[in-house]
N, C-alpha and C positions, 0 to 999 in steps of 0.2 A: 346922700341922705341927709336932710336938714338937722338940726340940734334939738328942735323940739317934735318932731316924730320921734328919735331917738329915746329921748327922756318922757315921753308919754306912752311905751309901751314896753320899759324896762323892769323887769320882774326880778327880786332874789328869790331863791326858796331854799330851805334847808335841807341839806344830803343828809340823807336817811340811807341807812347800811343794811339790804334784807333779801331776801330769796322772792322767787315767785309763787305762782299759786302752784295749787296742792295736786291737782288734777292729771297735770300733765308733765311729763319730763323732756319734750323735745327730741330734736333726733329726726334723721328717716328712714323708711325702712332698705333693709338689706338687700331687697330685689333691687332696690334702683341701681346697685352698683354693677348690674349686670344687664347684656341688650336681654336674654332670653328670659329675664323672671319672672315675666305674664305669661308668655304665650299660653302655658298650660291652663290657663283658666279661663283665655275668651272665648277656647268653644265649649265650658261648661259652663254657662254661667247661668243663675236661676234668674227665671224670668219671672218677676213680679207682675201678677195679673194685673193691670188694670179696666177699672169698670166701670167707670165714669167721665162725664165729657168735664174737662177744667173749666170752658166756657161758662156751659151752666151753672156749677157750682159759684162762679165769679158773680151770675149772675142775681144769684139768692142771697152770696156774703154780701152785695151791693146793699141788697132788699133790708137785711135783718141788721148791719151796721146802722146803718138807718136809722135802722129801730132801739138804736142802743147796744146791739148785741156787742161783743168782745171784736174783734178784728183778727179774722181766722186766716191761715195761715196755712195751712197741710189738714187732708185727710191721713187719715190711718190707716193704715190694712194688713189685718190679722196674718201672721207666720209662723211659723214655727220651724226655725233656722237652727243650728245647733252647730258646735265644734263636731260634734259624733252625728250626724246628718247628713251634713251638705261641705261644700268647698275639698278640699285635698291637701294632703301634705305631699310635700318634695324636701329634696337638702340643697340649696346654693352651691356653685364652684367652690366657696370658702368656709363650707362643712355648717354653717346654719340650715337646721330644721325649721321650717315654716310653713304654715298653714295658712290659706290662701281662696278667701269667699266672693265671688266677683256676682255682683246685684246690677238687675238691669231694670229699671223704672220706668216706662217709656213717657217720656215728654216731658218729665219732672224737671221743675226749675231748683232742685235740691234736695237730696235727701239724709233725712235723719232716721233713728234707730234708736227704739225702744227695748231693755232688755228686761225678761223675767227674773235670767241670772245674769250677775256678770263678780265676775271671780279670775284674779291677774296673778297666780304664783310668782314668789321672788325670783327675781333673775328674767322671769319672762315680761315681752312686753307684747301691746297693740297697737297697730298703726292702720286708719282708716285715708281714703285718698279716691280723686275720680281717676279716670281712665287716664287722662292727661297728665296726671302726674303735677299740678294746675294748684293742687289745693287739697294739702296734707295734715291732719290729725292724729294726735301720738306724740312720744310715746304715751300711753295708757299703762300703768303699771299695778302692783300689790300698794304702792299708794294709792292707788285711783278707788280701789273697792270698796263700793259703797255698803253702809251697816247693816238695810235689810236684803242684800244682793239685787232688789230691782236698779234699771239704773235706764240713763240714755245719755245720746253722745249728741252731738252739735249738726247741725244742716251740713251738708258734703255739696260744694256745684257739680251740677251735672245728672242726666239721669241712669248715669250707670258709676257705680263706686267699688272700690275693692279691699276688704278685711285683710288683714297681712300681722298673722301672729306668729312671731318669731320664741322658740320654745327655750323653757330653762335649762340650763345646765341640768339643776336636778330630779328632771323628767317629770316633776310634778303638772299634772292636768291641768290644765285650766277650766274657766263652767264662762261658758258664748254662747248665751240660749235668746233669740229674739225673737220677738212675740209681734211687733209689729214692724213696720217700716213706713216713717212718714214721710208723705208724699204732698215734699212739699211745691205750691202750684200759686203763689200769689204773694205779692210784695214782699217777692224774694229775691234780690241779686248778688246776694253773698259779699261781694265786695264794695257795695254801694248801693246803700238803702236809698227810697224815691218819694222822701216826702215833701209837701209844696215847696216851690221857690221864696214863698215869704218866710219862712221859717229862718230861726237864726241859731248858730252853734254856740254855747255854750261859755265856749272859749273867745267870742266879741268880746266888743267893748262892756255892753250888758251885764256879762257875767263876771264880771273882775269884782263884782263886790259878794259872790256868791260860791266862791270857790272851795267853800268846805260844806257848805249846804247840796253841793251838787255831788260831794265824794258820798253821800247817802242814797244818791237815784240809784236805781237799777231796773234796766230791760229785761221783762219777764217771757220765757214763754212754757204757756200751763197747759196743759192735756187736759181734756175733757172727753171722758169718752173715747172716740172716734176720728177726738179734732184736736189738732193743737193750733193757739191763740197768739198774740201778743197784748201786752200791758204793760203798766209803770209802776213801778212800786216804790215806796221809801222807807230804810232804816229810819227807826226810833229807838228815842231816849225812853226809859223810865228810873223812875226812881231812887232804886237802888242804884241805879246810872254800874248796870254790874254785866254792860256791854251783852245785855242777851239781843240775839238775834232777830228781834221783832220788825216783822214787815207788815206796811200798813198800805193799802191797796184799794178797790171799790169790790162789793161783793158779786157786780156781775159777771166781773171776769174771771168767775169759778161758775158759770152757768153760761148755756147754749138753752134751742130750744124743744133739746131731747133730753140732755141729762144736767145734775147738781155733778161737780166735780168730786168723785170719790175720795176716803183718805188714799185708797190705793192710789188712786191718780197723781195724789198730789205729793206722791212720794218720789214723780220724774217730772217735775215742776225744774225749769231750769232759769238761774238768776242772774243775770251778767252787771258784771259793776264797773265803773271805769270804762264805757266804751264810748268813746269822745272820739273829736279829732282835738290837736292838739293847738289847732289854730281856728281864724274867725273865716276859711273856707278849706275843703278837703274831706279826707276819707276819714274813718276810726283808724287811730294806732293805738288801742287798747288792744292788749292782746287774749286769745281763748283762754287764758289760763285763771282769769278772774268772774270765772264761775263759778258757781255752787249749785249744789243738787238736792230736790228734796223738801220738803216743810212740810208742817202740822198748822191744823186748824185754831185760830183759839178763839176767836169771834168774828161773829156772821151777822152781818146784820141788811136784810134785804133791801133791795129799791122799794116792792112794794108795802105801803104803810110805813117806809120807815129811810133811811137816809143813805143807803148803798155803800157799808165799808163794809170793811173786811182784813182782820190784825192774824197773821199768818207768824209762825216762829221759826226758822229756820230748823233742819235737822241737823247741821254740824256748824261748830263755831266759824269766826270768817279768820282767815289768813292774814297778821298782820302784815305778812306784805301787799292785801291789799290796798291798808292803810284809808279808811273809812269813815267816814261822821256821821254819827245814829243824833239823827234831827231832832230840832226841841220842839213842841207844843203851844197851843194855846187853845184852851177848853174852854174860854170865857164867850159869853151870846154878845159880842161886839162885831159889828162889819169890818172888816179891813180897810185901810183907806187907799193903799195902795204897796204893789210887790210883784212876784213873781207867781209864773208857774214852770217848773223844768220835769221836760218828760221826753220821752222815744216816741215822739208822733212817728208812724207807721214801718213801728223798728228801727228806725232811723236811730244813726248817733244821738246824741243829748244836745236838747235843743233846751233853749228860754224863753218863752211870751213874758210880756211886763205888761204891767197895768196902771195906770197912775189915774183915776178915778176911783170913788168908794164902790166897794161891793153892793148888791142889792138881793133884799130876801126874795126866795123864788120857790116852790113849789113844783116839784115833776111830775107832769102830766103828760104820758104820750098817749098816739093817735089809738094804740093798740088795747089801751084804758089801765096801763100799769100806771098807777097814784101814789107819789112820795107823801112823806107825811108832811103836813102843812109846815111850811117857810121850814123846810129840813133840809136846803139848798142854798148856797148862794149862786148868783149871776155876776160874771165878769165880761166885760168887755175891754179887752185889750186895747193895748196903743203902740203907733208906731213909734222904731227907736232910729239910732242910726245907722244899721246894717240889716234893717228888715220891719217886717210886722207878724212877730210869731200870732201865732193864733193853737187851735189844737186839733188835733186828727184821729184814724183810727191807731189805735196802741198809745195813746196818751193817758187811755182810762186808766184809773184809780190813781196816775200820777200828782205829788202834793201840792197844794195853792201855799205858797208863803206868805202870810201879811207884813208889814211896816219893818217890823222886829224880826222877822226873819224864823218867823217860829210857824208850822205848820197849821192853816184853819182847816182845810177841807179836801178829799181826795176827788177828781173828775168824776163823775157821770157820764159827761157829756155834750151834747151840743151839736148847733148847725153853721159854725163857723166853719170857713175855710180860706185860703188863699183867695179867693173869687170874693167870698162874704166876707169881709174882715170885720165887721162891726154885729156879726150870728153871734147867737146863745154860747156860753161857754159856763157849763152847769156841774159845781162842787159839792156834794155831799157836805155838811158841817162836822167837825170834828166835834163841837160841843153836842152834836145829836149823836154819835157814834158814840159816847162818851160814859154814859148811865142814864138814857132816854127810855131803853128797850124794856123793864121788869128787870128782876135780880138776879134770873139765870146770868153765869158766868160765859155762859154763849153768847152773851149778846149786850155786857156790859166790859169798853176798856177798859175803863178805870181800874178793874180789879187784875188788872195784868201793866197798865203800866204806873200805878200809883202802890206797888206791893205793898210797900211802907204805911201806906194809908197818911200822906202826911197833906193830902186835900188840898195841895198846891193847885193853884190855878193852870200855872204857865209852868217850862221847864224849859232851861237851856237847851242845844243841841252840847255833842259831847266828842270830841274824838275818840279813834280806837287807839292812837300810838300818844304816848306823851311827845309833845311840841318842842323839840329844840329852841335856844335861845336865841333869838333875831341879833342881826351885828348890831353893835354899838359906832357910835361916830360915823355913820356911811354918807360920805358924801357922794358927790355926780357931779363932775368936769368936760368942759367939752374943748378941745384945743388941738389944732392942724387934724382935723379932719376926723379926730379920737376923742370916743368918748372913755373919761377915764374913773374906773371905780376906786374910792379905800374906804379900809372900815376898819374897824379894833374887833379882837376878839373879842365877847361879852365875857363878863367878870364871873356869871354865876356857876354854881356847878352842874353839871351834865351838861358844861358846853360842846357843838356840836365838832365835829373834823375838818368842817369846810361846808363849802355854799353851792348848791345850783345857781348857775345863771341862766335866766331866761331873755329871749328878746323878741317882741313883736310875736309872744307868744310863743316862741319855735327855741327848743334848746341850744345854747348856746355855748357852751361848757361846764367842768364845777374845778371849782379853785381849793383851796387850802385857806383857814381863816386867816391867817397874815399876809397872805398874796394880795397885790395891788395890780390890779384888772386893765387893759388898756384894749381897746379894738375899734 
């Protein structure tokens, strides 16, 4: 490896000591220890009726997405299954008392579960896994319990899954009431997503300057009535800078041709943070622990006659272990000259698309008749970069457009660009229109929520969730005898870190105390 290559991709990050997310605690189902652990459930599986043709659904989805609808990934099958009326209890050789429920939904790519009630007593554990035991969720414990009882768990690969509840020693009963089966049939492969081949991972060179902003981007799975969809959102800062977890996205991410997401639907929306590859190529390395569930609607500005803006507030605070970033914004009516879009196309790991020529004003007009407010949108033509030619796709909807000052100026409504049509439209609702262009009602004015101190500022910088530790002093890099040598001194400010993480070519190399001389 030559000297220049090493120097170009060497990065040092500060060590932070913290736990992981709050949804699951890890581990494996106790039945995995025993060869006969699942035999009793196989013959007593619950077969979910599948009264539709997925190929027909995909054809409809393709047309709807072309008309500006969000990207549908699953349809919901109503059910009424609970720990009281389904599955069976047994005792394992090790003395563990478990309940198992085996579900089959023929030919599903993956299955997710929506719960009318979800309560795990202290000491109890719930695991969910496929019959091949290659994809395991859990353990869900008492720390998982939602505030309002409504809940949802992630997709599990395959068309057969098993729930395994391990009883608490106290004997207290759980509440596990499944109201719908999320039948995943499109844009899902669980281990590797399938956005276009031209897309650029966020941790390629193109993303080096956007490592703060990327931490505010989340992949979303939205329930709308009896369907589930993909979109992208961004955390945004407010003038109180109080870490209120506001998510900015697009209005059309909460509507389909049959319904608009209800308040109850919103309690089962899922938000995935840090879902990305740590390299320029490869699959996601972020864990499922970086998921939050549920939100409330604060501002909704329709696309018809408007700018397609949606502001949500997560129903729980973001754990410090997520280490997110609250993106700043620019509400001025100024055309961005260059910048990026960070998004989750097709629900894929985080991608970055770069534009190097100024945006243009645009008025959204659909063939079906939906017309946005005059000049309420930007159009962007993205540019070829070192590692690809990022554009936008279904699932990118709602993602933020950043200007040359790294501030959010718009949210993606849609367009016709693709890896086969690189110069197509990429149309973003203007943040300046979302701000206060639609009357006095607080449900259509983002300024009320994002400027709670009424400062009247036109721009606001982003904000780290955590106070960043000091960078090393006198960092030097040298190359000798096929080794790279890093030397640094401990920073002299208060609150200095205990050490640093070393990354090479975006890959974790090791962690070292502040006084260490690193050679490799």
